[in-house]
N, CA, C, O and the ligand as a Tripos MOL2 file, in Angstrom:
@<TRIPOS>MOLECULE
protein
  313   311    79     0     0
PROTEIN
NO_CHARGES

@<TRIPOS>ATOM
      1 N         -14.5820  154.9210  229.4150 N.3       1 MET1
      2 CA        -15.0900  154.5330  228.0880 C.3       1 MET1
      3 C         -14.6000  155.5310  227.0450 C.2       1 MET1
      4 O         -14.7250  156.7400  227.2350 O.2       1 MET1
      5 N         -14.0530  155.0380  225.9630 N.am      2 LYS2
      6 CA        -13.6000  155.9030  224.8810 C.3       2 LYS2
      7 C         -14.1840  155.4110  223.5600 C.2       2 LYS2
      8 O         -14.5150  154.2360  223.4020 O.2       2 LYS2
      9 N         -14.3000  156.3350  222.6260 N.am      3 THR3
     10 CA        -14.8860  156.0230  221.3290 C.3       3 THR3
     11 C         -13.8920  156.3230  220.2210 C.2       3 THR3
     12 O         -13.3240  157.4130  220.1580 O.2       3 THR3
     13 N         -13.6900  155.3530  219.3590 N.am      4 PHE4
     14 CA        -12.8400  155.5360  218.1830 C.3       4 PHE4
     15 C         -13.6510  155.2150  216.9370 C.2       4 PHE4
     16 O         -14.5000  154.3250  216.9570 O.2       4 PHE4
     17 N         -13.3910  155.9380  215.8570 N.am      5 THR5
     18 CA        -14.0070  155.5500  214.5920 C.3       5 THR5
     19 C         -13.0910  154.5440  213.9020 C.2       5 THR5
     20 O         -11.8990  154.4370  214.1920 O.2       5 THR5
     21 N         -13.7020  153.8200  212.9820 N.am      6 CYS6
     22 CA        -12.9680  152.8600  212.1610 C.3       6 CYS6
     23 C         -11.7680  153.5580  211.5010 C.2       6 CYS6
     24 O         -10.6640  153.0160  211.4570 O.2       6 CYS6
     25 N         -12.0110  154.7610  210.9950 N.am      7 LYS7
     26 CA        -10.9790  155.5640  210.3400 C.3       7 LYS7
     27 C          -9.8090  155.8630  211.2790 C.2       7 LYS7
     28 O          -8.6480  155.7520  210.8840 O.2       7 LYS7
     29 N         -10.1180  156.2430  212.5240 N.am      8 GLU8
     30 CA         -9.0640  156.5470  213.4970 C.3       8 GLU8
     31 C          -8.2490  155.3020  213.8120 C.2       8 GLU8
     32 O          -7.0300  155.3650  213.9760 O.2       8 GLU8
     33 N          -8.9360  154.1760  213.8940 N.am      9 ILE9
     34 CA         -8.2540  152.9220  214.2070 C.3       9 ILE9
     35 C          -7.2990  152.5450  213.0760 C.2       9 ILE9
     36 O          -6.2760  151.8990  213.3030 O.2       9 ILE9
     37 N          -7.6460  152.9560  211.8570 N.am     10 MET10
     38 CA         -6.7580  152.7140  210.7070 C.3      10 MET10
     39 C          -5.7960  153.8780  210.4860 C.2      10 MET10
     40 O          -5.2030  153.9990  209.4140 O.2      10 MET10
     41 N          -5.6400  154.7230  211.4840 N.am     11 ASN11
     42 CA         -4.6840  155.8270  211.3920 C.3      11 ASN11
     43 C          -5.0060  156.7490  210.2090 C.2      11 ASN11
     44 O          -4.1030  157.2590  209.5460 O.2      11 ASN11
     45 N          -6.2980  156.9550  209.9560 N.am     12 ASP12
     46 CA         -6.7760  157.8370  208.8870 C.3      12 ASP12
     47 C          -6.3450  157.4180  207.4830 C.2      12 ASP12
     48 O          -6.5810  158.1440  206.5170 O.2      12 ASP12
     49 N          -5.7130  156.2460  207.3680 N.am     13 ALA13
     50 CA         -5.2670  155.7960  206.0520 C.3      13 ALA13
     51 C          -6.4650  155.3600  205.2120 C.2      13 ALA13
     52 O          -6.4600  155.4870  203.9880 O.2      13 ALA13
     53 N          -7.4770  154.8530  205.8820 N.am     14 SER14
     54 CA         -8.6500  154.3290  205.1990 C.3      14 SER14
     55 C          -9.7310  154.1050  206.2450 C.2      14 SER14
     56 O          -9.6750  154.7020  207.3200 O.2      14 SER14
     57 N         -10.7040  153.2640  205.9580 N.am     15 GLY15
     58 CA        -11.7350  152.9630  206.9390 C.3      15 GLY15
     59 C         -12.9800  153.8030  206.7610 C.2      15 GLY15
     60 O         -13.0370  154.6760  205.8950 O.2      15 GLY15
     61 N         -13.9960  153.5280  207.6030 N.am     16 CYS16
     62 CA        -15.2780  154.2250  207.5110 C.3      16 CYS16
     63 C         -15.5470  154.9960  208.7970 C.2      16 CYS16
     64 O         -14.6690  155.1100  209.6520 O.2      16 CYS16
     65 N         -16.7570  155.5230  208.9340 N.am     17 ASN17
     66 CA        -17.0750  156.3680  210.0860 C.3      17 ASN17
     67 C         -17.7780  155.6190  211.2180 C.2      17 ASN17
     68 O         -18.2650  156.2390  212.1640 O.2      17 ASN17
     69 N         -17.8300  154.3200  211.1270 N.am     18 MET18
     70 CA        -18.4260  153.5130  212.1880 C.3      18 MET18
     71 C         -17.6630  153.7650  213.4990 C.2      18 MET18
     72 O         -16.4360  153.8600  213.5010 O.2      18 MET18
     73 N         -18.4070  153.8710  214.6180 N.am     19 GLU19
     74 CA        -17.7760  154.1480  215.9120 C.3      19 GLU19
     75 C         -17.7870  152.9170  216.8110 C.2      19 GLU19
     76 O         -18.7290  152.1250  216.8080 O.2      19 GLU19
     77 N         -16.7120  152.7840  217.5770 N.am     20 PHE20
     78 CA        -16.5920  151.6830  218.5370 C.3      20 PHE20
     79 C         -16.2690  152.2590  219.8980 C.2      20 PHE20
     80 O         -15.3150  153.0240  220.0370 O.2      20 PHE20
     81 N         -17.0480  151.9020  220.9030 N.am     21 SER21
     82 CA        -16.8260  152.4100  222.2560 C.3      21 SER21
     83 C         -16.6060  151.2530  223.1990 C.2      21 SER21
     84 O         -17.3390  150.2650  223.1760 O.2      21 SER21
     85 N         -15.5790  151.3850  224.0380 N.am     22 ASP22
     86 CA        -15.3850  150.3790  225.0780 C.3      22 ASP22
     87 C         -14.4190  150.9120  226.1210 C.2      22 ASP22
     88 O         -13.9320  152.0380  226.0190 O.2      22 ASP22
     89 N         -14.1480  150.0860  227.1260 N.am     23 ASP23
     90 CA        -13.3450  150.5430  228.2570 C.3      23 ASP23
     91 C         -11.8520  150.3090  228.1000 C.2      23 ASP23
     92 O         -11.0580  150.9280  228.8080 O.2      23 ASP23
     93 N         -11.4530  149.4320  227.1930 N.am     24 THR24
     94 CA        -10.0220  149.1830  227.0120 C.3      24 THR24
     95 C          -9.6800  149.2250  225.5200 C.2      24 THR24
     96 O         -10.5270  148.9320  224.6760 O.2      24 THR24
     97 N          -8.4250  149.5940  225.1990 N.am     25 PRO25
     98 CA         -8.0240  149.6120  223.7800 C.3      25 PRO25
     99 C          -8.1720  148.2450  223.1330 C.2      25 PRO25
    100 O          -8.5170  148.1520  221.9550 O.2      25 PRO25
    101 N          -7.9160  147.1840  223.8910 N.am     26 MET26
    102 CA         -8.0380  145.8290  223.3510 C.3      26 MET26
    103 C          -9.4640  145.5330  222.9020 C.2      26 MET26
    104 O          -9.6740  144.9380  221.8450 O.2      26 MET26
    105 N         -10.4580  145.9530  223.7130 N.am     27 ASP27
    106 CA        -11.8570  145.7000  223.3590 C.3      27 ASP27
    107 C         -12.2740  146.4800  222.1220 C.2      27 ASP27
    108 O         -12.9910  145.9640  221.2640 O.2      27 ASP27
    109 N         -11.8170  147.7410  222.0340 N.am     28 VAL28
    110 CA        -12.1480  148.5470  220.8570 C.3      28 VAL28
    111 C         -11.4880  147.9400  219.6150 C.2      28 VAL28
    112 O         -12.1150  147.8390  218.5600 O.2      28 VAL28
    113 N         -10.2260  147.5390  219.7470 N.am     29 ALA29
    114 CA         -9.5130  146.9440  218.6110 C.3      29 ALA29
    115 C         -10.2020  145.6600  218.1630 C.2      29 ALA29
    116 O         -10.2980  145.3970  216.9650 O.2      29 ALA29
    117 N         -10.6810  144.8610  219.1080 N.am     30 SER30
    118 CA        -11.2870  143.5970  218.6950 C.3      30 SER30
    119 C         -12.6650  143.8330  218.0730 C.2      30 SER30
    120 O         -13.0590  143.1110  217.1570 O.2      30 SER30
    121 N         -13.3980  144.8330  218.5590 N.am     31 GLN31
    122 CA        -14.6750  145.1850  217.9010 C.3      31 GLN31
    123 C         -14.4260  145.6090  216.4570 C.2      31 GLN31
    124 O         -15.1350  145.1870  215.5440 O.2      31 GLN31
    125 N         -13.4090  146.4480  216.2640 N.am     32 CYS32
    126 CA        -13.1160  146.9270  214.9100 C.3      32 CYS32
    127 C         -12.6070  145.7830  214.0430 C.2      32 CYS32
    128 O         -12.9190  145.7170  212.8540 O.2      32 CYS32
    129 N         -11.8290  144.8850  214.6310 N.am     33 GLY33
    130 CA        -11.3270  143.7330  213.8830 C.3      33 GLY33
    131 C         -12.4600  142.8920  213.3240 C.2      33 GLY33
    132 O         -12.4180  142.4630  212.1710 O.2      33 GLY33
    133 N         -13.4800  142.6570  214.1530 N.am     34 LYS34
    134 CA        -14.6410  141.8800  213.7120 C.3      34 LYS34
    135 C         -15.3910  142.6150  212.6110 C.2      34 LYS34
    136 O         -15.8280  142.0180  211.6270 O.2      34 LYS34
    137 N         -15.5290  143.9250  212.8000 N.am     35 HIS35
    138 CA        -16.2200  144.7760  211.8230 C.3      35 HIS35
    139 C         -15.5100  144.7080  210.4610 C.2      35 HIS35
    140 O         -16.1500  144.5630  209.4190 O.2      35 HIS35
    141 N         -14.1870  144.8140  210.4930 N.am     36 VAL36
    142 CA        -13.4060  144.7850  209.2520 C.3      36 VAL36
    143 C         -13.4600  143.3960  208.6120 C.2      36 VAL36
    144 O         -13.6180  143.2680  207.3980 O.2      36 VAL36
    145 N         -13.3290  142.3620  209.4390 N.am     37 ALA37
    146 CA        -13.3000  140.9960  208.9130 C.3      37 ALA37
    147 C         -14.6320  140.6040  208.2840 C.2      37 ALA37
    148 O         -14.6660  139.7920  207.3590 O.2      37 ALA37
    149 N         -15.7380  141.1780  208.7830 N.am     38 SER38
    150 CA        -17.0530  140.7820  208.2790 C.3      38 SER38
    151 C         -17.5450  141.6980  207.1630 C.2      38 SER38
    152 O         -18.7090  141.6210  206.7690 O.2      38 SER38
    153 N         -16.6780  142.5560  206.6550 N.am     39 SER39
    154 CA        -17.0800  143.4890  205.6160 C.3      39 SER39
    155 C         -16.2220  143.3150  204.3680 C.2      39 SER39
    156 O         -15.0510  142.9410  204.4450 O.2      39 SER39
    157 N         -16.8300  143.5950  203.2210 N.am     40 THR40
    158 CA        -16.0620  143.5180  201.9740 C.3      40 THR40
    159 C         -15.8180  144.9190  201.4090 C.2      40 THR40
    160 O         -15.3200  145.0790  200.2950 O.2      40 THR40
    161 N         -16.1790  145.9240  202.2030 N.am     41 TYR41
    162 CA        -16.0310  147.3210  201.8140 C.3      41 TYR41
    163 C         -14.5680  147.6260  201.4680 C.2      41 TYR41
    164 O         -13.6660  147.3020  202.2410 O.2      41 TYR41
    165 N         -14.3360  148.2460  200.3120 N.am     42 ALA42
    166 CA        -12.9670  148.4670  199.8280 C.3      42 ALA42
    167 C         -12.1310  149.3050  200.7860 C.2      42 ALA42
    168 O         -10.9170  149.1190  200.8730 O.2      42 ALA42
    169 N         -12.7650  150.2220  201.5040 N.am     43 ALA43
    170 CA        -12.0220  151.0750  202.4350 C.3      43 ALA43
    171 C         -11.3680  150.2760  203.5610 C.2      43 ALA43
    172 O         -10.4550  150.7620  204.2270 O.2      43 ALA43
    173 N         -11.8420  149.0480  203.7680 N.am     44 HIS44
    174 CA        -11.2580  148.2150  204.8180 C.3      44 HIS44
    175 C         -10.1060  147.3630  204.3130 C.2      44 HIS44
    176 O          -9.4470  146.6790  205.0970 O.2      44 HIS44
    177 N          -9.8630  147.3990  203.0240 N.am     45 ALA45
    178 CA         -8.8670  146.4810  202.4560 C.3      45 ALA45
    179 C          -7.4870  146.5720  203.1220 C.2      45 ALA45
    180 O          -6.8830  145.5330  203.3910 O.2      45 ALA45
    181 N          -6.9640  147.7860  203.3980 N.am     46 PRO46
    182 CA         -5.6150  147.8360  203.9930 C.3      46 PRO46
    183 C          -5.5420  147.0940  205.3300 C.2      46 PRO46
    184 O          -4.5880  146.3600  205.5890 O.2      46 PRO46
    185 N          -6.5710  147.2940  206.1860 N.am     47 MET47
    186 CA         -6.5860  146.6310  207.4870 C.3      47 MET47
    187 C          -6.8430  145.1440  207.3410 C.2      47 MET47
    188 O          -6.2230  144.3270  208.0220 O.2      47 MET47
    189 N          -7.7730  144.7900  206.4370 N.am     48 ARG48
    190 CA         -8.0990  143.3820  206.2440 C.3      48 ARG48
    191 C          -6.8780  142.6250  205.7280 C.2      48 ARG48
    192 O          -6.5880  141.5150  206.1750 O.2      48 ARG48
    193 N          -6.1750  143.2320  204.7940 N.am     49 ASP49
    194 CA         -4.9680  142.6020  204.2550 C.3      49 ASP49
    195 C          -3.9510  142.3550  205.3620 C.2      49 ASP49
    196 O          -3.3070  141.3080  205.4140 O.2      49 ASP49
    197 N          -3.8190  143.3400  206.2450 N.am     50 LYS50
    198 CA         -2.8820  143.2210  207.3500 C.3      50 LYS50
    199 C          -3.2900  142.0720  208.2700 C.2      50 LYS50
    200 O          -2.4560  141.2710  208.6910 O.2      50 LYS50
    201 N          -4.6010  142.0050  208.5780 N.am     51 MET51
    202 CA         -5.0850  140.9790  209.4930 C.3      51 MET51
    203 C          -4.9720  139.5800  208.8990 C.2      51 MET51
    204 O          -4.6820  138.6170  209.6090 O.2      51 MET51
    205 N          -5.2070  139.4740  207.5740 N.am     52 MET52
    206 CA         -5.2350  138.1640  206.9240 C.3      52 MET52
    207 C          -3.8590  137.7170  206.4200 C.2      52 MET52
    208 O          -3.6660  136.5540  206.0660 O.2      52 MET52
    209 N          -2.9160  138.6460  206.3940 N.am     53 ASN53
    210 CA         -1.5990  138.3350  205.8420 C.3      53 ASN53
    211 C          -0.8950  137.2810  206.6980 C.2      53 ASN53
    212 O          -0.6490  137.5090  207.8830 O.2      53 ASN53
    213 N          -0.5690  136.1210  206.1000 N.am     54 PRO54
    214 CA          0.0900  135.0670  206.8770 C.3      54 PRO54
    215 C           1.4900  135.4650  207.3470 C.2      54 PRO54
    216 O           2.0340  134.8640  208.2740 O.2      54 PRO54
    217 N           2.0710  136.4860  206.6990 N.am     55 ASN55
    218 CA          3.3960  136.9440  207.1160 C.3      55 ASN55
    219 C           3.3330  137.9700  208.2420 C.2      55 ASN55
    220 O           4.3590  138.4400  208.7330 O.2      55 ASN55
    221 N           2.1110  138.3070  208.6400 N.am     56 HIS56
    222 CA          1.9280  139.2910  209.7010 C.3      56 HIS56
    223 C           2.2020  138.6020  211.0310 C.2      56 HIS56
    224 O           1.4380  137.7320  211.4480 O.2      56 HIS56
    225 N           3.2650  138.9780  211.6860 N.am     57 THR57
    226 CA          3.7070  138.2640  212.8840 C.3      57 THR57
    227 C           3.1120  138.8630  214.1520 C.2      57 THR57
    228 O           2.4960  139.9280  214.1360 O.2      57 THR57
    229 N           3.3130  138.1540  215.2300 N.am     58 GLN58
    230 CA          2.9060  138.6410  216.5510 C.3      58 GLN58
    231 C           3.5910  139.9800  216.8330 C.2      58 GLN58
    232 O           2.9850  140.8680  217.4330 O.2      58 GLN58
    233 N           4.8330  140.1310  216.4100 N.am     59 ALA59
    234 CA          5.5710  141.3830  216.6330 C.3      59 ALA59
    235 C           4.9030  142.5410  215.9040 C.2      59 ALA59
    236 O           4.8170  143.6470  216.4370 O.2      59 ALA59
    237 N           4.4230  142.2850  214.6680 N.am     60 ASP60
    238 CA          3.7030  143.3160  213.9170 C.3      60 ASP60
    239 C           2.4350  143.7270  214.6540 C.2      60 ASP60
    240 O           2.1090  144.9100  214.7560 O.2      60 ASP60
    241 N           1.7300  142.7210  215.1630 N.am     61 ARG61
    242 CA          0.4950  143.0100  215.9000 C.3      61 ARG61
    243 C           0.7900  143.8440  217.1390 C.2      61 ARG61
    244 O           0.0680  144.7900  217.4510 O.2      61 ARG61
    245 N           1.8540  143.4850  217.8360 N.am     62 GLU62
    246 CA          2.2080  144.2120  219.0520 C.3      62 GLU62
    247 C           2.6100  145.6420  218.7460 C.2      62 GLU62
    248 O           2.2960  146.5670  219.4950 O.2      62 GLU62
    249 N           3.3150  145.8090  217.6250 N.am     63 LYS63
    250 CA          3.7330  147.1490  217.2060 C.3      63 LYS63
    251 C           2.4990  148.0120  216.9310 C.2      63 LYS63
    252 O           2.4400  149.1710  217.3400 O.2      63 LYS63
    253 N           1.5180  147.4370  216.2350 N.am     64 TRP64
    254 CA          0.2960  148.1670  215.9460 C.3      64 TRP64
    255 C          -0.4240  148.5090  217.2450 C.2      64 TRP64
    256 O          -0.9140  149.6240  217.4230 O.2      64 TRP64
    257 N          -0.4800  147.5350  218.1490 N.am     65 PHE65
    258 CA         -1.2280  147.7480  219.3800 C.3      65 PHE65
    259 C          -0.5610  148.8160  220.2520 C.2      65 PHE65
    260 O          -1.2460  149.5840  220.9280 O.2      65 PHE65
    261 N           0.7600  148.8650  220.2360 N.am     66 THR66
    262 CA          1.4800  149.9170  220.9700 C.3      66 THR66
    263 C           1.1180  151.2860  220.4200 C.2      66 THR66
    264 O           0.9050  152.2320  221.1780 O.2      66 THR66
    265 N           1.0500  151.3870  219.0970 N.am     67 TRP67
    266 CA          0.6330  152.6330  218.4590 C.3      67 TRP67
    267 C          -0.7940  152.9920  218.8930 C.2      67 TRP67
    268 O          -1.0760  154.1310  219.2640 O.2      67 TRP67
    269 N          -1.6750  152.0080  218.8380 N.am     68 PHE68
    270 CA         -3.0760  152.2720  219.1530 C.3      68 PHE68
    271 C          -3.2400  152.6800  220.6240 C.2      68 PHE68
    272 O          -4.0430  153.5550  220.9490 O.2      68 PHE68
    273 N          -2.4800  152.0420  221.4920 N.am     69 GLN69
    274 CA         -2.5360  152.3790  222.9060 C.3      69 GLN69
    275 C          -2.1330  153.8390  223.1380 C.2      69 GLN69
    276 O          -2.6930  154.5120  224.0040 O.2      69 GLN69
    277 N          -1.1700  154.3180  222.3690 N.am     70 GLY70
    278 CA         -0.7510  155.7200  222.4410 C.3      70 GLY70
    279 C          -1.8870  156.6390  222.0370 C.2      70 GLY70
    280 O          -2.1330  157.6560  222.6860 O.2      70 GLY70
    281 N          -2.5920  156.2740  220.9450 N.am     71 GLU71
    282 CA         -3.7480  157.0580  220.4730 C.3      71 GLU71
    283 C          -4.8410  157.0430  221.5450 C.2      71 GLU71
    284 O          -5.4860  158.0580  221.8110 O.2      71 GLU71
    285 N          -5.0290  155.8900  222.1410 N.am     72 TRP72
    286 CA         -6.0240  155.7230  223.2060 C.3      72 TRP72
    287 C          -5.7110  156.6760  224.3710 C.2      72 TRP72
    288 O          -6.5990  157.3520  224.8890 O.2      72 TRP72
    289 N          -4.4570  156.7140  224.7630 N.am     73 ASN73
    290 CA         -4.0630  157.5410  225.9130 C.3      73 ASN73
    291 C          -4.2300  159.0310  225.6140 C.2      73 ASN73
    292 O          -4.4900  159.8180  226.5240 O.2      73 ASN73
    293 N          -4.0840  159.4210  224.3500 N.am     74 LYS74
    294 CA         -4.2200  160.8270  223.9600 C.3      74 LYS74
    295 C          -5.6690  161.2740  223.9980 C.2      74 LYS74
    296 O          -5.9620  162.4470  224.2330 O.2      74 LYS74
    297 N          -6.5690  160.3370  223.7670 N.am     75 LYS75
    298 CA         -7.9710  160.6920  223.6340 C.3      75 LYS75
    299 C          -8.6380  160.8340  225.0010 C.2      75 LYS75
    300 O          -8.3760  160.0430  225.9070 O.2      75 LYS75
    301 N          -9.4960  161.8390  225.1480 N.am     76 ALA76
    302 CA        -10.2080  162.0330  226.4120 C.3      76 ALA76
    303 C         -11.3130  160.9900  226.5510 C.2      76 ALA76
    304 O         -12.0500  160.7300  225.6000 O.2      76 ALA76
    305 N         -11.4240  160.4030  227.7190 N.am     77 GLY77
    306 CA        -12.4600  159.4140  227.9830 C.3      77 GLY77
    307 C         -13.7640  160.0770  228.4190 C.2      77 GLY77
    308 O         -13.8040  161.2760  228.6940 O.2      77 GLY77
    309 N         -14.8100  159.2900  228.4760 N.am     78 VAL78
    310 CA        -16.1190  159.8090  228.9140 C.3      78 VAL78
    311 C         -16.4200  159.2360  230.3040 C.2      78 VAL78
    312 O         -17.4670  159.5300  230.8800 O.2      78 VAL78
    313 ZN        -15.2060  150.4690  209.0020 Zn       79 ZN79
@<TRIPOS>BOND
     1     1     2 1
     2     2     3 1
     3     3     4 2
     4     3     5 am
     5     5     6 1
     6     6     7 1
     7     7     8 2
     8     7     9 am
     9     9    10 1
    10    10    11 1
    11    11    12 2
    12    11    13 am
    13    13    14 1
    14    14    15 1
    15    15    16 2
    16    15    17 am
    17    17    18 1
    18    18    19 1
    19    19    20 2
    20    19    21 am
    21    21    22 1
    22    22    23 1
    23    23    24 2
    24    23    25 am
    25    25    26 1
    26    26    27 1
    27    27    28 2
    28    27    29 am
    29    29    30 1
    30    30    31 1
    31    31    32 2
    32    31    33 am
    33    33    34 1
    34    34    35 1
    35    35    36 2
    36    35    37 am
    37    37    38 1
    38    38    39 1
    39    39    40 2
    40    39    41 am
    41    41    42 1
    42    42    43 1
    43    43    44 2
    44    43    45 am
    45    45    46 1
    46    46    47 1
    47    47    48 2
    48    47    49 am
    49    49    50 1
    50    50    51 1
    51    51    52 2
    52    51    53 am
    53    53    54 1
    54    54    55 1
    55    55    56 2
    56    55    57 am
    57    57    58 1
    58    58    59 1
    59    59    60 2
    60    59    61 am
    61    61    62 1
    62    62    63 1
    63    63    64 2
    64    63    65 am
    65    65    66 1
    66    66    67 1
    67    67    68 2
    68    67    69 am
    69    69    70 1
    70    70    71 1
    71    71    72 2
    72    71    73 am
    73    73    74 1
    74    74    75 1
    75    75    76 2
    76    75    77 am
    77    77    78 1
    78    78    79 1
    79    79    80 2
    80    79    81 am
    81    81    82 1
    82    82    83 1
    83    83    84 2
    84    83    85 am
    85    85    86 1
    86    86    87 1
    87    87    88 2
    88    87    89 am
    89    89    90 1
    90    90    91 1
    91    91    92 2
    92    91    93 am
    93    93    94 1
    94    94    95 1
    95    95    96 2
    96    95    97 am
    97    97    98 1
    98    98    99 1
    99    99   100 2
   100    99   101 am
   101   101   102 1
   102   102   103 1
   103   103   104 2
   104   103   105 am
   105   105   106 1
   106   106   107 1
   107   107   108 2
   108   107   109 am
   109   109   110 1
   110   110   111 1
   111   111   112 2
   112   111   113 am
   113   113   114 1
   114   114   115 1
   115   115   116 2
   116   115   117 am
   117   117   118 1
   118   118   119 1
   119   119   120 2
   120   119   121 am
   121   121   122 1
   122   122   123 1
   123   123   124 2
   124   123   125 am
   125   125   126 1
   126   126   127 1
   127   127   128 2
   128   127   129 am
   129   129   130 1
   130   130   131 1
   131   131   132 2
   132   131   133 am
   133   133   134 1
   134   134   135 1
   135   135   136 2
   136   135   137 am
   137   137   138 1
   138   138   139 1
   139   139   140 2
   140   139   141 am
   141   141   142 1
   142   142   143 1
   143   143   144 2
   144   143   145 am
   145   145   146 1
   146   146   147 1
   147   147   148 2
   148   147   149 am
   149   149   150 1
   150   150   151 1
   151   151   152 2
   152   151   153 am
   153   153   154 1
   154   154   155 1
   155   155   156 2
   156   155   157 am
   157   157   158 1
   158   158   159 1
   159   159   160 2
   160   159   161 am
   161   161   162 1
   162   162   163 1
   163   163   164 2
   164   163   165 am
   165   165   166 1
   166   166   167 1
   167   167   168 2
   168   167   169 am
   169   169   170 1
   170   170   171 1
   171   171   172 2
   172   171   173 am
   173   173   174 1
   174   174   175 1
   175   175   176 2
   176   175   177 am
   177   177   178 1
   178   178   179 1
   179   179   180 2
   180   179   181 am
   181   181   182 1
   182   182   183 1
   183   183   184 2
   184   183   185 am
   185   185   186 1
   186   186   187 1
   187   187   188 2
   188   187   189 am
   189   189   190 1
   190   190   191 1
   191   191   192 2
   192   191   193 am
   193   193   194 1
   194   194   195 1
   195   195   196 2
   196   195   197 am
   197   197   198 1
   198   198   199 1
   199   199   200 2
   200   199   201 am
   201   201   202 1
   202   202   203 1
   203   203   204 2
   204   203   205 am
   205   205   206 1
   206   206   207 1
   207   207   208 2
   208   207   209 am
   209   209   210 1
   210   210   211 1
   211   211   212 2
   212   211   213 am
   213   213   214 1
   214   214   215 1
   215   215   216 2
   216   215   217 am
   217   217   218 1
   218   218   219 1
   219   219   220 2
   220   219   221 am
   221   221   222 1
   222   222   223 1
   223   223   224 2
   224   223   225 am
   225   225   226 1
   226   226   227 1
   227   227   228 2
   228   227   229 am
   229   229   230 1
   230   230   231 1
   231   231   232 2
   232   231   233 am
   233   233   234 1
   234   234   235 1
   235   235   236 2
   236   235   237 am
   237   237   238 1
   238   238   239 1
   239   239   240 2
   240   239   241 am
   241   241   242 1
   242   242   243 1
   243   243   244 2
   244   243   245 am
   245   245   246 1
   246   246   247 1
   247   247   248 2
   248   247   249 am
   249   249   250 1
   250   250   251 1
   251   251   252 2
   252   251   253 am
   253   253   254 1
   254   254   255 1
   255   255   256 2
   256   255   257 am
   257   257   258 1
   258   258   259 1
   259   259   260 2
   260   259   261 am
   261   261   262 1
   262   262   263 1
   263   263   264 2
   264   263   265 am
   265   265   266 1
   266   266   267 1
   267   267   268 2
   268   267   269 am
   269   269   270 1
   270   270   271 1
   271   271   272 2
   272   271   273 am
   273   273   274 1
   274   274   275 1
   275   275   276 2
   276   275   277 am
   277   277   278 1
   278   278   279 1
   279   279   280 2
   280   279   281 am
   281   281   282 1
   282   282   283 1
   283   283   284 2
   284   283   285 am
   285   285   286 1
   286   286   287 1
   287   287   288 2
   288   287   289 am
   289   289   290 1
   290   290   291 1
   291   291   292 2
   292   291   293 am
   293   293   294 1
   294   294   295 1
   295   295   296 2
   296   295   297 am
   297   297   298 1
   298   298   299 1
   299   299   300 2
   300   299   301 am
   301   301   302 1
   302   302   303 1
   303   303   304 2
   304   303   305 am
   305   305   306 1
   306   306   307 1
   307   307   308 2
   308   307   309 am
   309   309   310 1
   310   310   311 1
   311   311   312 2
@<TRIPOS>SUBSTRUCTURE
     1 MET1         2 RESIDUE 1 A MET
     2 LYS2         6 RESIDUE 1 A LYS
     3 THR3        10 RESIDUE 1 A THR
     4 PHE4        14 RESIDUE 1 A PHE
     5 THR5        18 RESIDUE 1 A THR
     6 CYS6        22 RESIDUE 1 A CYS
     7 LYS7        26 RESIDUE 1 A LYS
     8 GLU8        30 RESIDUE 1 A GLU
     9 ILE9        34 RESIDUE 1 A ILE
    10 MET10       38 RESIDUE 1 A MET
    11 ASN11       42 RESIDUE 1 A ASN
    12 ASP12       46 RESIDUE 1 A ASP
    13 ALA13       50 RESIDUE 1 A ALA
    14 SER14       54 RESIDUE 1 A SER
    15 GLY15       58 RESIDUE 1 A GLY
    16 CYS16       62 RESIDUE 1 A CYS
    17 ASN17       66 RESIDUE 1 A ASN
    18 MET18       70 RESIDUE 1 A MET
    19 GLU19       74 RESIDUE 1 A GLU
    20 PHE20       78 RESIDUE 1 A PHE
    21 SER21       82 RESIDUE 1 A SER
    22 ASP22       86 RESIDUE 1 A ASP
    23 ASP23       90 RESIDUE 1 A ASP
    24 THR24       94 RESIDUE 1 A THR
    25 PRO25       98 RESIDUE 1 A PRO
    26 MET26      102 RESIDUE 1 A MET
    27 ASP27      106 RESIDUE 1 A ASP
    28 VAL28      110 RESIDUE 1 A VAL
    29 ALA29      114 RESIDUE 1 A ALA
    30 SER30      118 RESIDUE 1 A SER
    31 GLN31      122 RESIDUE 1 A GLN
    32 CYS32      126 RESIDUE 1 A CYS
    33 GLY33      130 RESIDUE 1 A GLY
    34 LYS34      134 RESIDUE 1 A LYS
    35 HIS35      138 RESIDUE 1 A HIS
    36 VAL36      142 RESIDUE 1 A VAL
    37 ALA37      146 RESIDUE 1 A ALA
    38 SER38      150 RESIDUE 1 A SER
    39 SER39      154 RESIDUE 1 A SER
    40 THR40      158 RESIDUE 1 A THR
    41 TYR41      162 RESIDUE 1 A TYR
    42 ALA42      166 RESIDUE 1 A ALA
    43 ALA43      170 RESIDUE 1 A ALA
    44 HIS44      174 RESIDUE 1 A HIS
    45 ALA45      178 RESIDUE 1 A ALA
    46 PRO46      182 RESIDUE 1 A PRO
    47 MET47      186 RESIDUE 1 A MET
    48 ARG48      190 RESIDUE 1 A ARG
    49 ASP49      194 RESIDUE 1 A ASP
    50 LYS50      198 RESIDUE 1 A LYS
    51 MET51      202 RESIDUE 1 A MET
    52 MET52      206 RESIDUE 1 A MET
    53 ASN53      210 RESIDUE 1 A ASN
    54 PRO54      214 RESIDUE 1 A PRO
    55 ASN55      218 RESIDUE 1 A ASN
    56 HIS56      222 RESIDUE 1 A HIS
    57 THR57      226 RESIDUE 1 A THR
    58 GLN58      230 RESIDUE 1 A GLN
    59 ALA59      234 RESIDUE 1 A ALA
    60 ASP60      238 RESIDUE 1 A ASP
    61 ARG61      242 RESIDUE 1 A ARG
    62 GLU62      246 RESIDUE 1 A GLU
    63 LYS63      250 RESIDUE 1 A LYS
    64 TRP64      254 RESIDUE 1 A TRP
    65 PHE65      258 RESIDUE 1 A PHE
    66 THR66      262 RESIDUE 1 A THR
    67 TRP67      266 RESIDUE 1 A TRP
    68 PHE68      270 RESIDUE 1 A PHE
    69 GLN69      274 RESIDUE 1 A GLN
    70 GLY70      278 RESIDUE 1 A GLY
    71 GLU71      282 RESIDUE 1 A GLU
    72 TRP72      286 RESIDUE 1 A TRP
    73 ASN73      290 RESIDUE 1 A ASN
    74 LYS74      294 RESIDUE 1 A LYS
    75 LYS75      298 RESIDUE 1 A LYS
    76 ALA76      302 RESIDUE 1 A ALA
    77 GLY77      306 RESIDUE 1 A GLY
    78 VAL78      310 RESIDUE 1 A VAL
    79 ZN79       313 GROUP 0 **** ****
């Protein structure tokens, strides 16, 4: 189980201090995705724009997920 903050998931570019804990990077990413999608908080705008952008391709998503998986592997689990 690992814990990431919203901010860490956004690569410190933006986001809040909400924490997400789960056993796989995919589960943490999807928890944060729901959190961002259901919020109108301005700090989430960069991620929300990315998620809602119709030009955002599967390749873009995979690129982001590869980055996140690297961050996941660096972080110590509990
Ligand atoms: Zn957040």
